[in-house]
Each structure stands twice: as C-alpha cells, then as structure tokens.
C-alpha positions as CSV (number, residue, x, y, z in Angstrom):
1,M,0.0,0.0,0.0
2,D,1.3,3.5,-0.9
3,E,2.5,5.0,2.4
4,S,2.2,8.5,1.0
5,V,-1.6,8.0,1.5
6,E,-1.9,8.2,5.3
7,V,-5.4,6.8,5.5
8,V,-7.1,4.8,2.7
9,C,-10.9,4.9,2.6
10,E,-12.4,2.6,0.0
11,K,-15.4,0.5,-0.8
12,Q,-14.9,-3.2,-1.0
13,G,-18.0,-5.4,-1.4
14,E,-20.5,-4.3,1.2
15,A,-17.9,-2.7,3.4
16,G,-16.5,0.8,3.8
17,L,-12.9,-0.1,4.5
18,I,-10.7,2.3,6.4
19,T,-6.9,1.5,6.6
20,L,-4.7,3.6,8.9
21,N,-1.6,3.8,6.8
22,R,1.3,5.3,8.7
23,P,3.0,2.2,10.0
24,K,6.4,3.9,10.6
25,A,4.6,6.4,12.9
26,L,2.6,3.6,14.6
27,N,-0.4,4.9,12.6
28,A,-0.6,8.1,14.6
29,L,-3.5,10.3,13.7
30,N,-3.2,13.8,12.2
31,L,-5.8,16.3,11.1
32,A,-5.7,15.2,7.5
33,M,-6.5,11.6,8.5
34,V,-9.3,12.7,10.8
35,R,-10.9,14.7,8.0
36,E,-10.6,11.9,5.5
37,M,-12.2,9.4,7.9
38,R,-15.0,11.9,8.6
39,R,-15.6,12.5,4.9
40,A,-15.8,8.7,4.2
41,L,-18.2,8.0,7.2
42,D,-20.5,10.8,6.1
43,A,-20.6,9.5,2.5
44,W,-21.0,5.8,3.5
45,E,-23.9,6.6,5.9
46,K,-26.0,7.7,2.9
47,D,-24.7,4.9,0.6
48,P,-27.1,1.9,0.7
49,A,-24.3,-0.3,-0.9
50,V,-22.2,0.1,2.2
51,T,-23.8,-1.9,5.0
52,R,-20.9,-1.8,7.5
53,V,-17.6,0.0,8.2
54,V,-14.4,-1.9,8.8
55,V,-11.3,-0.2,10.3
56,Q,-7.9,-1.8,10.2
57,A,-4.3,-0.7,10.2
58,A,-1.1,-1.2,8.2
59,G,1.8,-3.0,9.8
60,E,2.0,-5.5,12.6
61,K,3.1,-3.3,15.5
62,A,0.3,-0.8,16.0
63,F,-3.4,-0.3,15.2
64,C,-2.9,3.4,16.2
65,A,-0.7,4.6,19.0
66,G,-2.5,7.9,19.4
67,G,-2.6,11.4,18.0
68,D,0.6,13.0,16.5
69,I,1.6,14.4,19.9
70,R,5.0,15.6,18.8
71,Q,3.4,17.8,16.0
72,L,0.7,19.1,18.4
73,T,3.3,20.2,21.0
74,E,5.4,21.8,18.3
75,D,2.4,23.8,17.2
76,L,1.8,24.9,20.8
77,R,5.4,25.9,21.3
78,A,5.3,27.8,18.0
79,G,2.3,29.7,19.1
80,K,0.0,27.9,16.7
81,R,-2.6,27.2,19.4
82,E,-5.6,27.3,16.9
83,E,-3.9,24.7,14.7
84,A,-3.5,22.3,17.6
85,L,-7.1,22.9,18.8
86,A,-8.4,22.3,15.3
87,F,-7.0,18.8,15.5
88,W,-8.6,18.1,18.8
89,R,-11.9,19.7,17.9
90,E,-12.3,17.6,14.7
91,E,-10.9,14.5,16.4
92,Y,-13.5,14.7,19.1
93,Q,-16.3,15.3,16.6
94,L,-15.1,12.2,14.7
95,N,-15.4,10.3,18.0
96,I,-19.0,11.4,18.3
97,R,-19.7,10.4,14.7
98,I,-18.3,6.9,15.4
99,K,-20.3,6.6,18.7
100,R,-23.6,7.5,16.9
101,Y,-22.9,5.7,13.6
102,P,-26.0,3.9,12.4
103,K,-24.2,1.0,10.7
104,P,-22.0,-1.6,12.2
105,Y,-18.5,-0.2,12.8
106,I,-16.0,-3.0,13.3
107,A,-12.4,-2.2,14.4
108,L,-9.9,-5.0,13.8
109,I,-7.2,-4.3,16.4
110,D,-4.1,-6.4,16.3
111,G,-1.4,-4.2,17.9
112,I,-1.0,-1.1,20.1
113,V,-4.1,0.9,20.6
114,M,-3.6,4.0,22.7
115,G,-4.9,7.6,22.8
116,G,-6.4,8.6,19.5
117,G,-6.4,5.0,18.4
118,V,-8.8,4.3,21.2
119,G,-11.1,7.1,20.0
120,V,-11.4,5.6,16.5
121,S,-12.1,2.1,17.8
122,L,-13.6,1.9,21.3
123,H,-16.8,3.7,20.4
124,G,-17.8,1.5,17.5
125,S,-20.2,-1.5,17.7
126,H,-17.5,-4.2,17.4
127,R,-13.9,-4.1,18.9
128,V,-12.1,-7.2,17.7
129,A,-8.8,-7.9,19.4
130,G,-6.1,-10.0,17.9
131,E,-3.2,-11.6,19.7
132,R,-1.0,-8.5,19.6
133,Y,-3.7,-6.2,21.1
134,L,-2.3,-3.8,23.7
135,F,-4.4,-1.1,25.1
136,A,-3.5,1.9,27.3
137,M,-4.5,5.4,28.1
138,P,-1.1,6.5,29.3
139,E,-1.7,10.3,29.1
140,V,-1.0,11.1,32.8
141,G,2.6,10.1,32.1
142,I,3.0,12.9,29.6
143,G,1.2,15.6,31.5
144,F,-2.0,15.2,29.4
145,F,-5.3,13.5,30.2
146,P,-7.3,10.5,29.0
147,D,-9.4,12.1,26.2
148,V,-11.1,10.8,22.9
149,G,-14.2,9.8,24.9
150,A,-12.4,8.3,27.9
151,T,-14.5,10.6,30.1
152,Y,-17.5,8.7,29.1
153,A,-16.1,5.2,28.6
154,L,-13.8,4.7,31.6
155,P,-16.5,5.3,34.3
156,R,-18.6,2.6,32.6
157,L,-16.0,-0.2,32.9
158,P,-16.5,-2.8,35.6
159,G,-16.1,-1.6,39.2
160,E,-13.2,0.9,39.6
161,T,-11.2,-0.4,36.7
162,G,-11.7,2.8,34.7
163,M,-10.3,5.0,37.5
164,Y,-7.4,2.5,37.8
165,L,-6.6,2.7,34.0
166,A,-7.0,6.5,34.0
167,L,-4.6,7.2,36.9
168,T,-2.0,4.5,36.2
169,G,-1.9,4.4,32.4
170,E,-1.3,0.7,32.8
171,R,-1.3,-1.5,29.7
172,V,-4.0,-4.1,29.1
173,K,-3.6,-7.2,26.9
174,R,-6.3,-9.1,25.1
175,A,-7.8,-11.3,27.8
176,D,-8.1,-8.3,30.2
177,A,-9.6,-6.2,27.4
178,V,-12.4,-8.7,26.9
179,M,-13.0,-9.0,30.7
180,L,-13.2,-5.2,30.9
181,E,-15.4,-5.0,27.8
182,L,-12.8,-2.8,26.0
183,A,-12.9,-5.4,23.4
184,T,-16.1,-7.1,22.3
185,H,-14.4,-10.2,20.9
186,S,-11.0,-11.9,20.6
187,V,-9.8,-13.6,17.5
188,A,-6.7,-15.3,16.3
189,S,-4.4,-12.9,14.4
190,A,-4.2,-15.5,11.6
191,G,-8.0,-15.4,11.4
192,I,-8.4,-11.7,10.8
193,P,-8.0,-11.8,7.0
194,A,-10.8,-14.3,6.7
195,L,-13.0,-12.2,9.0
196,R,-12.3,-9.1,7.0
197,Q,-13.3,-11.0,3.8
198,A,-16.5,-12.3,5.4
199,L,-17.4,-8.7,6.4
200,I,-16.6,-7.5,2.9
201,A,-18.8,-10.2,1.4
202,G,-21.8,-9.0,3.5
203,E,-22.1,-11.7,6.2
204,P,-24.0,-10.1,9.1
205,A,-21.4,-8.5,11.3
206,D,-22.6,-10.2,14.5
207,E,-22.4,-13.6,12.9
208,A,-19.1,-13.1,11.2
209,V,-17.4,-11.8,14.3
210,A,-18.9,-14.5,16.6
211,R,-17.8,-17.3,14.2
212,A,-14.2,-16.0,14.2
213,A,-14.1,-15.5,18.0
214,V,-11.7,-17.5,20.2
215,D,-11.4,-17.8,24.0
216,P,-8.8,-15.2,25.0
217,G,-7.8,-17.3,28.1
218,P,-7.7,-16.1,31.8
219,A,-7.6,-12.3,32.5
220,P,-4.6,-11.6,34.8
221,L,-6.2,-8.4,36.1
222,E,-9.1,-10.4,37.5
223,A,-6.9,-11.5,40.4
224,H,-6.6,-7.8,41.5
225,R,-10.2,-6.7,40.9
226,A,-11.1,-6.6,44.6
227,E,-8.0,-4.6,45.5
228,I,-8.6,-2.2,42.6
229,D,-12.2,-1.6,43.6
230,S,-11.2,-1.1,47.2
231,C,-8.3,1.3,46.6
232,F,-9.6,3.3,43.6
233,S,-13.0,4.0,45.1
234,A,-11.4,6.5,47.5
235,G,-12.4,10.2,47.3
236,S,-9.2,11.7,45.9
237,V,-5.9,10.8,44.3
238,A,-4.1,11.2,47.6
239,A,-6.6,9.0,49.3
240,I,-6.2,6.3,46.6
241,L,-2.5,6.4,47.1
242,Q,-2.9,6.1,50.9
243,R,-5.1,3.0,50.4
244,L,-2.5,1.5,48.0
245,D,0.2,2.2,50.5
246,E,-1.8,0.5,53.3
247,A,-2.4,-2.5,51.0
248,A,1.3,-2.6,50.2
249,A,2.2,-2.6,53.9
250,R,0.0,-5.6,54.3
251,G,2.1,-7.4,51.7
252,S,0.5,-6.6,48.3
253,D,3.1,-6.4,45.6
254,F,0.5,-5.2,43.2
255,A,-0.5,-2.3,45.4
256,A,3.2,-1.4,45.9
257,R,3.9,-1.4,42.1
258,T,0.8,0.5,41.4
259,A,1.5,3.3,43.9
260,A,5.1,3.6,42.8
261,G,4.0,3.9,39.1
262,M,1.5,6.6,40.0
263,R,4.1,8.6,41.9
264,T,6.0,9.1,38.6
265,K,2.9,10.7,36.8
266,S,2.0,14.3,36.6
267,P,0.2,15.3,39.8
268,T,-1.9,17.8,37.8
269,S,-2.9,15.2,35.2
270,M,-3.9,12.7,37.8
271,N,-6.2,15.2,39.4
272,L,-7.7,16.1,36.1
273,A,-8.2,12.4,35.2
274,F,-9.7,11.7,38.7
275,E,-12.3,14.5,38.1
276,Q,-13.0,13.3,34.6
277,V,-13.9,9.8,35.6
278,R,-15.8,11.0,38.7
279,R,-17.9,13.5,36.6
280,G,-18.1,11.3,33.5
281,A,-20.3,8.7,35.1
282,S,-23.3,11.1,34.9
283,L,-22.6,12.6,31.5
284,D,-23.9,11.5,28.0
285,F,-21.3,11.1,25.3
286,E,-21.7,14.5,23.8
287,E,-21.4,16.2,27.2
288,A,-18.3,14.2,28.0
289,M,-16.7,15.3,24.7
290,K,-17.5,18.9,25.5
291,V,-15.7,18.5,28.9
292,E,-12.7,17.1,27.1
293,F,-12.5,20.0,24.7
294,R,-12.7,22.4,27.7
295,I,-9.7,20.6,29.3
296,V,-7.7,20.4,26.1
297,S,-8.3,24.0,25.3
298,R,-6.4,24.9,28.6
299,I,-3.9,22.1,29.2
300,G,-1.5,23.4,26.5
301,D,-1.2,26.7,28.4
302,G,0.3,24.9,31.4
303,H,3.7,23.4,31.9
304,D,3.3,19.6,32.3
305,F,2.1,18.6,28.8
306,R,5.1,20.2,27.1
307,E,7.4,18.9,29.7
308,G,6.0,15.4,29.6
309,V,6.3,15.2,25.8
310,R,9.9,16.5,26.1
311,A,10.8,13.9,28.6
312,V,9.1,10.9,27.1
313,I,8.9,11.5,23.3
314,I,11.5,14.1,22.3
315,D,14.6,13.8,24.7
316,K,13.5,10.4,26.0
317,D,15.2,10.9,29.3
318,N,12.0,9.8,31.1
319,Q,12.8,12.4,33.8
320,P,9.9,14.9,33.6
321,R,10.0,17.8,36.0
322,W,6.4,18.3,36.9
323,Q,5.1,21.7,38.1
324,P,3.7,21.4,40.7
325,A,5.8,18.4,41.7
326,S,3.5,16.9,44.4
327,L,-0.2,16.2,44.8
328,E,-0.3,18.5,47.9
329,Q,0.8,21.5,45.8
330,V,-1.9,21.1,43.1
331,D,-4.3,24.0,43.2
332,R,-7.9,22.9,43.4
333,A,-9.1,26.1,41.6
334,A,-6.6,25.4,38.8
335,I,-8.2,22.0,38.3
336,E,-11.7,23.4,38.3
337,H,-10.7,26.0,35.7
338,H,-10.0,23.2,33.2
339,F,-13.7,22.2,33.4
340,A,-15.2,25.6,33.0
341,D,-17.5,26.5,30.1
342,L,-15.7,27.9,27.0
343,G,-18.6,30.2,26.0
344,S,-18.6,30.7,22.2
345,H,-15.6,28.3,21.9
346,E,-17.5,25.2,23.2
347,L,-17.2,22.1,21.1
348,E,-20.0,21.8,18.6
349,T,-21.5,18.3,18.8
350,A,-24.4,18.4,16.4
C-alpha cells in the first residue's frame, strides 16, 4: 500500500474499509487523516451499498498509538494554538460520529491501541482484538489527560477499573480487554484476513465476528479486581495512594507497584483524570466530549504537557520535572478551571 496516503478509505463489497496507513509512525492520527475518515463516514452513511464500516491498520506493531503528539506540542510551542485545537476539535467530533454511527462499525485491532487509536475504535459497535492487542490510556505520564471519549467510557468499565486505568496508564492485553469490555471479541491474528473477507462479502457483522471469535484465556487483572475496587473508590488521588500504601504494607506487591508507578505521573494530570472519571459517570457522550474539549483548550497553556512530551517523546530521558511536583501542591481552583465553560468556543456536537 502506498505509504504517501496516510489513511485509505475505499469501498470493497458491502464494506466501507478504512486502513490507517502510517505504520512507521505507529499509525498516529493527524488532522488530514481525521478529516478523510469523517468524509468517508458521512458518504457511506448515505450509501445503501455500504452496510458496515471496517477499520484496520497497516503494519503488525500498532493499530494506532495515538494522535501525533509531537506535532501538536510543536504547534503549541510555536504559538499555533488554533492549529492544535483544530485537530482536537475535529478528532472529538469524529469520535462522536463513530459513537452515533447507524451502521456496524468494526475495528480490527491487532497491535498497540492508545490515545487517538482508542477514539477511532472503542466507540464502535465491534472491537475485535487480535493476539498483539495492547491497550493503554497513558496520558497522565506525559502531562496530558485521557481524552477521545475516555471521560464517558472509563467510568462505565466494571467496578473501579476505569479509574485505575486513568490514573496509572497501565497496559492491558487481550484477555483483560475482553474482561473489561474494552474489546467485544478476541480472534486469532491469523483469522483476521478471513474475518475481513466475510465482512466485505456481506455476512452479518454479529455472525461473522462470533464465528471468528476464540477464547482469550484467563484475564490476569481479575486477580486484582477486589483490590482495585477497594483502593480506587477513594475520594481523591491522595486517598487512593494512601489505600494502596496501606495494602502494600499488608504485603500486596500489586499495590506497591501501582503506587510507585502513580508517583511518577503528573500530579496535575492525575487530578484532572480523577475528576473526569468521577464526573463522566453522569454525562452523556456529547457532554463528555465537551468536557474534554474544555480541558484540552487549557492544558496546553500549562507546563506539564510540554514537559511530559519533552521527557518521554523528544529527549526520551524519562525524567519529567512536573510543576507542581506533588499532589499536595496542586491548586484545586486550577483543576476546576479546566472544566469551566468555554462560551462561544464550546465544542459543537451536532
């Protein structure tokens, strides 16, 4: 496939087939790709010959590792704030389009799915996980926040697992993804081409996917569910860490590892993520996306996002210097400000 075309949208049989086609960049999304996907979805909704949409990715490593964060932070550093916001605005509107799409929307995920990749897969009707599936929302580790609909989706995962994923950025493999309902089905990687062909041929999506499904095996996270629910139901990030520390003192290696990992994340981002998940449980999808656009419209004006990208993506020293550096120093009013109405700049969701 021609790698100069970053996303290929084509009709094959009864399927509108979308192929994310930046394998060397782990299929990271940019604004041109978002716009092309939106154009295709709008056209296919009205096309009776297209009875389902199938989303896949080129290469074997990643479905989509997120948005093009390096480019977005370069835009912010260069004072091109509106260019960066245009990406997030249209990306979030694409997420809403996928969530409300009237035809089956089947994501074939056989690799890394993070950030923006979650946004173009999780909200569809079918999330099919191959053996290489690897999910994470690791944004608190780069001074950002779990976006692309995580405000809506994470609170609706079983128990407190959504809060756990938001605050830790932990990676989830296929069996855990099925247990958490992040994936609707698991399939053998070798079976994905046949499944794609069945979908192209017009076999009903539910039947085709069910026929290809395999048992993903035991979910490792299941063993820690009670501890996650107990610790991550606390009323603040600090209280969650206290419960984890107490569990660690009782001998829990899982709690000790989890607490240690959280203490490397941006204190501001963890507070934002905590508020998102807490508030998101009572929001509909469009309201959740408006909240995310409010946060993203302000987070680039702060320190931690640029510093996190520098440390993790650009310099790769993995030594971010967060400001403020501790949970105790995070200003409650500053967190609240991220959630305030944007007035005439609110995200349009219609």
